[in-house]
RODO-2510 file (C-alpha; in nm, 4 decimals, decimal comma):
residues 57
     n   res          X          Y          Z
     1     x    16,0238    12,8589     8,9206
     2     x    15,9105    12,6142     9,1840
     3     x    16,1134    12,3049     9,2672
     4     x    15,9671    11,9801     9,1382
     5     x    15,8800    11,6971     9,3739
     6     x    16,1548    11,4387     9,4054
     7     x    15,9521    11,1782     9,2157
     8     x    15,9351    11,4081     8,9121
     9     x    16,2862    11,5342     8,9367
    10     x    16,4077    11,3539     8,6245
    11     x    16,0893    11,4050     8,4203
    12     x    16,1563    11,6576     8,1372
    13     x    15,9624    11,8098     7,8496
    14     x    16,0648    11,8234     7,4867
    15     x    16,0809    12,1794     7,3647
    16     x    16,0975    12,3357     7,0173
    17     x    16,2872    12,6442     6,9018
    18     x    16,2999    12,7413     6,5386
    19     x    16,2660    12,3900     6,4086
    20     x    16,5186    12,2333     6,6560
    21     x    16,3995    12,0158     6,9398
    22     x    16,5870    12,0156     7,2699
    23     x    16,5561    11,8740     7,6228
    24     x    16,7322    11,9862     7,9423
    25     x    16,9422    11,7313     8,1311
    26     x    16,9461    11,7395     8,5142
    27     x    17,2588    11,9114     8,6416
    28     x    17,3371    11,6208     8,8720
    29     x    17,3776    11,3888     8,5750
    30     x    17,6064    11,6403     8,3897
    31     x    17,8217    11,6828     8,7058
    32     x    17,8464    11,3075     8,7601
    33     x    17,9641    11,2480     8,4011
    34     x    18,2098    11,5404     8,4245
    35     x    18,0620    11,7042     8,1130
    36     x    18,1245    12,0735     8,0417
    37     x    17,9297    12,3423     7,8541
    38     x    17,9594    12,3162     7,4726
    39     x    18,1097    11,9675     7,4956
    40     x    18,0610    11,7571     7,1820
    41     x    17,8353    11,4533     7,2332
    42     x    17,7028    11,1757     7,0015
    43     x    17,3294    11,1142     6,9894
    44     x    17,2140    10,7713     6,8650
    45     x    16,8874    10,5825     6,8575
    46     x    16,8613    10,2246     6,9873
    47     x    16,5114    10,0930     6,9252
    48     x    16,2798    10,3365     7,1142
    49     x    16,5576    10,4808     7,3258
    50     x    16,8033    10,7632     7,2722
    51     x    17,1693    10,7203     7,3735
    52     x    17,3805    11,0328     7,4451
    53     x    17,7569    10,9655     7,4716
    54     x    18,0696    11,1667     7,4968
    55     x    18,2081    11,2357     7,1516
    56     x    18,5606    11,1164     7,2452
    57     x    18,4653    10,7706     7,3676
***
Protein backbone atom coordinates (compact mmCIF):
# COMPACT_ATOMS: atom_id res chain seq x y z
CA UNK A 1 0.00 0.00 0.00
CA UNK A 2 1.40 3.37 -0.96
CA UNK A 3 1.86 6.08 1.62
CA UNK A 4 -0.66 8.93 1.51
CA UNK A 5 0.43 12.51 0.93
CA UNK A 6 0.80 14.45 4.17
CA UNK A 7 -2.28 16.58 3.43
CA UNK A 8 -4.44 13.41 3.29
CA UNK A 9 -2.77 11.66 6.23
CA UNK A 10 -5.79 11.98 8.53
CA UNK A 11 -8.44 11.40 5.85
CA UNK A 12 -10.08 7.99 6.41
CA UNK A 13 -12.87 5.94 4.82
CA UNK A 14 -15.82 4.35 6.59
CA UNK A 15 -15.88 0.60 5.97
CA UNK A 16 -18.57 -2.04 6.49
CA UNK A 17 -18.11 -5.63 7.59
CA UNK A 18 -21.12 -7.87 8.28
CA UNK A 19 -23.38 -4.98 9.25
CA UNK A 20 -20.82 -3.20 11.47
CA UNK A 21 -19.22 0.05 10.39
CA UNK A 22 -15.65 0.84 11.33
CA UNK A 23 -12.93 3.40 10.71
CA UNK A 24 -9.19 3.20 11.31
CA UNK A 25 -7.55 5.81 13.52
CA UNK A 26 -4.03 7.02 12.69
CA UNK A 27 -1.38 5.29 14.84
CA UNK A 28 0.10 8.64 15.85
CA UNK A 29 -3.16 9.60 17.58
CA UNK A 30 -3.40 6.23 19.38
CA UNK A 31 0.20 6.50 20.61
CA UNK A 32 -0.25 10.13 21.74
CA UNK A 33 -3.32 9.17 23.79
CA UNK A 34 -1.56 6.11 25.22
CA UNK A 35 -4.34 3.77 24.12
CA UNK A 36 -3.75 0.02 23.79
CA UNK A 37 -5.30 -2.70 21.64
CA UNK A 38 -8.75 -3.87 22.81
CA UNK A 39 -9.08 -0.90 25.20
CA UNK A 40 -12.65 0.08 26.03
CA UNK A 41 -13.77 3.43 24.66
CA UNK A 42 -17.03 5.42 24.75
CA UNK A 43 -18.49 6.68 21.46
CA UNK A 44 -20.93 9.60 21.67
CA UNK A 45 -22.55 11.92 19.18
CA UNK A 46 -22.49 15.69 19.66
CA UNK A 47 -24.43 17.35 16.86
CA UNK A 48 -22.78 16.25 13.61
CA UNK A 49 -19.57 15.13 15.34
CA UNK A 50 -18.51 11.86 16.95
CA UNK A 51 -16.62 11.93 20.25
CA UNK A 52 -14.42 8.94 21.17
CA UNK A 53 -13.21 8.90 24.78
CA UNK A 54 -11.45 6.50 27.09
CA UNK A 55 -14.00 4.41 29.00
CA UNK A 56 -12.36 5.13 32.36
CA UNK A 57 -12.56 8.94 32.16
